[in-house]
TORVO-264452 format. One record per residue (C-alpha): residue number from 1; z, x, y. Coordinates in steps of 0.5 Angstrom, whole numbers. Layout:
// residues N
kolro->NUM | pz->Z | px->X | py->Y
...
This chain:
// residues 161
kolro->1 | pz->32 | px->-30 | py->74
kolro->2 | pz->37 | px->-32 | py->70
kolro->3 | pz->41 | px->-27 | py->66
kolro->4 | pz->38 | px->-30 | py->59
kolro->5 | pz->31 | px->-29 | py->62
kolro->6 | pz->33 | px->-22 | py->64
kolro->7 | pz->35 | px->-20 | py->57
kolro->8 | pz->29 | px->-24 | py->54
kolro->9 | pz->29 | px->-29 | py->48
kolro->10 | pz->32 | px->-29 | py->42
kolro->11 | pz->28 | px->-31 | py->35
kolro->12 | pz->31 | px->-32 | py->29
kolro->13 | pz->29 | px->-35 | py->22
kolro->14 | pz->33 | px->-35 | py->15
kolro->15 | pz->30 | px->-36 | py->8
kolro->16 | pz->34 | px->-37 | py->1
kolro->17 | pz->32 | px->-31 | py->-4
kolro->18 | pz->33 | px->-31 | py->-11
kolro->19 | pz->36 | px->-24 | py->-12
kolro->20 | pz->43 | px->-21 | py->-11
kolro->21 | pz->45 | px->-19 | py->-4
kolro->22 | pz->45 | px->-11 | py->-7
kolro->23 | pz->37 | px->-12 | py->-9
kolro->24 | pz->36 | px->-15 | py->-2
kolro->25 | pz->40 | px->-9 | py->2
kolro->26 | pz->36 | px->-4 | py->-2
kolro->27 | pz->30 | px->-7 | py->0
kolro->28 | pz->32 | px->-6 | py->7
kolro->29 | pz->33 | px->1 | py->7
kolro->30 | pz->28 | px->4 | py->2
kolro->31 | pz->22 | px->6 | py->6
kolro->32 | pz->17 | px->5 | py->0
kolro->33 | pz->19 | px->-2 | py->0
kolro->34 | pz->19 | px->-4 | py->7
kolro->35 | pz->12 | px->-2 | py->8
kolro->36 | pz->10 | px->-7 | py->3
kolro->37 | pz->14 | px->-13 | py->5
kolro->38 | pz->16 | px->-12 | py->12
kolro->39 | pz->8 | px->-13 | py->15
kolro->40 | pz->7 | px->-20 | py->16
kolro->41 | pz->0 | px->-24 | py->13
kolro->42 | pz->-6 | px->-20 | py->16
kolro->43 | pz->-2 | px->-13 | py->17
kolro->44 | pz->-1 | px->-7 | py->12
kolro->45 | pz->5 | px->-2 | py->14
kolro->46 | pz->5 | px->5 | py->14
kolro->47 | pz->12 | px->9 | py->14
kolro->48 | pz->11 | px->15 | py->18
kolro->49 | pz->19 | px->17 | py->19
kolro->50 | pz->25 | px->14 | py->16
kolro->51 | pz->32 | px->16 | py->16
kolro->52 | pz->36 | px->10 | py->13
kolro->53 | pz->43 | px->12 | py->16
kolro->54 | pz->47 | px->10 | py->22
kolro->55 | pz->44 | px->13 | py->28
kolro->56 | pz->37 | px->15 | py->23
kolro->57 | pz->31 | px->14 | py->26
kolro->58 | pz->24 | px->11 | py->23
kolro->59 | pz->17 | px->10 | py->26
kolro->60 | pz->12 | px->5 | py->23
kolro->61 | pz->5 | px->3 | py->24
kolro->62 | pz->3 | px->-4 | py->23
kolro->63 | pz->-4 | px->-4 | py->22
kolro->64 | pz->-8 | px->-11 | py->23
kolro->65 | pz->-13 | px->-11 | py->16
kolro->66 | pz->-18 | px->-15 | py->20
kolro->67 | pz->-18 | px->-14 | py->27
kolro->68 | pz->-22 | px->-19 | py->32
kolro->69 | pz->-23 | px->-20 | py->39
kolro->70 | pz->-17 | px->-25 | py->38
kolro->71 | pz->-12 | px->-20 | py->35
kolro->72 | pz->-9 | px->-15 | py->40
kolro->73 | pz->-5 | px->-10 | py->38
kolro->74 | pz->1 | px->-7 | py->42
kolro->75 | pz->-1 | px->0 | py->41
kolro->76 | pz->-8 | px->-1 | py->40
kolro->77 | pz->-13 | px->-6 | py->38
kolro->78 | pz->-12 | px->-6 | py->31
kolro->79 | pz->-5 | px->-3 | py->31
kolro->80 | pz->3 | px->-4 | py->33
kolro->81 | pz->7 | px->3 | py->33
kolro->82 | pz->14 | px->1 | py->32
kolro->83 | pz->20 | px->6 | py->33
kolro->84 | pz->27 | px->4 | py->31
kolro->85 | pz->34 | px->7 | py->30
kolro->86 | pz->39 | px->4 | py->25
kolro->87 | pz->45 | px->2 | py->29
kolro->88 | pz->49 | px->-1 | py->24
kolro->89 | pz->49 | px->-1 | py->16
kolro->90 | pz->54 | px->-5 | py->13
kolro->91 | pz->53 | px->-5 | py->5
kolro->92 | pz->50 | px->-11 | py->2
kolro->93 | pz->52 | px->-15 | py->9
kolro->94 | pz->48 | px->-13 | py->15
kolro->95 | pz->43 | px->-8 | py->18
kolro->96 | pz->42 | px->-8 | py->25
kolro->97 | pz->36 | px->-4 | py->28
kolro->98 | pz->34 | px->-3 | py->35
kolro->99 | pz->26 | px->-2 | py->36
kolro->100 | pz->21 | px->-1 | py->41
kolro->101 | pz->13 | px->-2 | py->41
kolro->102 | pz->9 | px->3 | py->43
kolro->103 | pz->5 | px->0 | py->49
kolro->104 | pz->2 | px->1 | py->55
kolro->105 | pz->3 | px->-6 | py->57
kolro->106 | pz->10 | px->-8 | py->60
kolro->107 | pz->10 | px->-15 | py->57
kolro->108 | pz->11 | px->-11 | py->50
kolro->109 | pz->16 | px->-6 | py->53
kolro->110 | pz->23 | px->-6 | py->52
kolro->111 | pz->28 | px->-5 | py->46
kolro->112 | pz->29 | px->-11 | py->41
kolro->113 | pz->35 | px->-11 | py->37
kolro->114 | pz->34 | px->-14 | py->30
kolro->115 | pz->40 | px->-16 | py->25
kolro->116 | pz->39 | px->-17 | py->18
kolro->117 | pz->44 | px->-21 | py->15
kolro->118 | pz->46 | px->-23 | py->8
kolro->119 | pz->50 | px->-28 | py->5
kolro->120 | pz->51 | px->-30 | py->-2
kolro->121 | pz->49 | px->-37 | py->-4
kolro->122 | pz->49 | px->-40 | py->-11
kolro->123 | pz->42 | px->-38 | py->-13
kolro->124 | pz->42 | px->-31 | py->-9
kolro->125 | pz->42 | px->-29 | py->-2
kolro->126 | pz->41 | px->-33 | py->5
kolro->127 | pz->37 | px->-28 | py->9
kolro->128 | pz->37 | px->-29 | py->16
kolro->129 | pz->33 | px->-24 | py->21
kolro->130 | pz->35 | px->-25 | py->29
kolro->131 | pz->31 | px->-21 | py->34
kolro->132 | pz->34 | px->-21 | py->41
kolro->133 | pz->31 | px->-19 | py->47
kolro->134 | pz->24 | px->-20 | py->44
kolro->135 | pz->19 | px->-18 | py->49
kolro->136 | pz->15 | px->-23 | py->53
kolro->137 | pz->8 | px->-21 | py->51
kolro->138 | pz->10 | px->-23 | py->44
kolro->139 | pz->9 | px->-31 | py->44
kolro->140 | pz->15 | px->-35 | py->40
kolro->141 | pz->10 | px->-39 | py->36
kolro->142 | pz->7 | px->-32 | py->33
kolro->143 | pz->14 | px->-29 | py->32
kolro->144 | pz->16 | px->-35 | py->29
kolro->145 | pz->10 | px->-35 | py->24
kolro->146 | pz->11 | px->-27 | py->23
kolro->147 | pz->18 | px->-28 | py->21
kolro->148 | pz->17 | px->-33 | py->16
kolro->149 | pz->11 | px->-29 | py->13
kolro->150 | pz->16 | px->-23 | py->13
kolro->151 | pz->21 | px->-27 | py->10
kolro->152 | pz->17 | px->-30 | py->4
kolro->153 | pz->14 | px->-23 | py->3
kolro->154 | pz->21 | px->-20 | py->2
kolro->155 | pz->23 | px->-26 | py->-3
kolro->156 | pz->16 | px->-24 | py->-7
kolro->157 | pz->18 | px->-17 | py->-7
kolro->158 | pz->25 | px->-18 | py->-9
kolro->159 | pz->26 | px->-25 | py->-13
kolro->160 | pz->28 | px->-25 | py->-20
kolro->161 | pz->25 | px->-30 | py->-25
């Protein structure tokens, strides 16, 4: 096994958002906002705990709106429970989180690092999300689709006219 295989995959996605970095940064750390924009299409979010500070923890349920036989949650048939910790908060620049899904399936086990990077661009903010050590049970295709959906939700939630 290579070192890269042992560490897991890294997935990344970016999107230009017509909102200032301050607005995006606030949306990353506001539990009510996160519950709205973070869940990808087909899911809704429920924040159970949220301490937006370095070292602070959070717990969120991502609930499939229409669970089907083809949809398999990591925690249960209809739910993914995510527990995380805020590792680094750099105002208006970066949020780093370490997250783990509750799952009996080892393919979804392990800590994943999620880094949100914000950069000012002429019409707003370039938002980049990088996920390191992605569990092998999360297919690249599904994860890429989910990341794009989440970024679109973030844009819709924060964009100004």
